[in-house]
C-alpha positions in Angstrom: 0.0 0.0 0.1 2.7 2.4 1.0 4.6 1.6 -2.1 1.4 2.4 -4.2 1.2 5.7 -2.4 4.9 6.7 -3.0 4.7 5.7 -6.7 1.6 7.7 -7.0 3.2 10.9 -5.4 6.4 10.4 -7.9 4.2 10.3 -10.9 2.0 12.9 -9.8 5.0 15.0 -9.2 6.2 14.2 -12.7 3.0 15.2 -14.2 2.9 18.4 -12.3 6.4 19.2 -13.7 5.2 18.5 -17.1 8.4 16.4 -17.9 9.3 14.5 -20.9 7.6 11.4 -19.7 4.5 12.0 -21.9 6.8 12.3 -25.0 8.4 9.1 -24.2 8.0 5.9 -26.3 6.3 3.0 -24.7 9.8 1.6 -24.1 11.2 4.7 -22.4 8.1 4.9 -20.2 8.5 1.3 -19.1 12.2 1.9 -18.3 11.1 4.8 -16.2 8.3 2.9 -14.4 10.9 0.2 -13.7 13.4 2.8 -12.2 10.6 4.2 -10.0 9.7 0.6 -8.8 13.5 -0.2 -8.1 13.9 3.1 -6.4 10.7 2.4 -4.1 12.1 -0.9 -3.4 15.4 0.3 -2.2 13.8 3.1 -0.2 11.7 0.4 1.5 14.8 -1.5 2.2 16.3 1.5 3.9 13.4 2.1 5.9 13.3 -1.5 7.1 17.1 -1.5 8.0 16.6 1.5 10.2 13.5 0.0 11.9 15.5 -3.1 12.4 18.5 -1.1 13.9 16.1 0.6 16.5 14.5 -2.8 17.7 17.7 -4.6 17.8 19.5 -1.8 19.8 16.1 -1.6 22.0 16.8 -5.5 22.6 20.6 -5.4 22.9 21.9 -2.1 24.0 25.2 -3.7 24.8 25.6 -4.3 21.0 24.5 -1.0 19.9 28.0 0.1 18.6 28.4 -3.0 16.6 24.8 -2.8 15.2 25.0 0.8 14.4 28.4 0.0 12.3 26.6 -2.9 10.4 23.8 -0.4 9.6 26.1 2.3 8.3 27.6 -0.1 5.9 24.2 -1.3 4.6 22.9 2.2 4.3 25.9 3.5 2.5 25.5 0.8 0.0 21.8 1.2 -0.5 22.2 4.9 -0.6 24.8 4.4 -3.5 22.3 2.1 -5.4 19.3 4.6 -5.1 21.5 7.5 -6.1 22.7 5.7 -9.2 19.0 4.9 -10.1 17.9 8.6 -9.7 20.9 9.6 -11.9 19.8 7.1 -14.5 16.3 8.4 -14.2 17.3 12.0 -14.7 19.4 11.1 -17.6 16.4 9.2 -19.1 14.1 12.2 -18.4 11.9 10.4 -16.2 12.0 13.2 -13.5 
């Protein structure tokens, strides 16, 4: 449900800005939708690992520093992935 809401917001933002999405071929439009879905998936993962960190720290405060270090590594990797997708989306004219 959240995924649908976020996708709707992204797409409505595109429509409001009158991007080139409307002038894209069907194949380009499919690539943009795939990028949007991939972005949403990664953002969902980022949210989930943050929630997991909070729960794990609450359950094991003595391991907080180790858990935080693991979270930072995962977050940095996911941030890099989503940044690359945003860059591809801008290059493609999806935004």
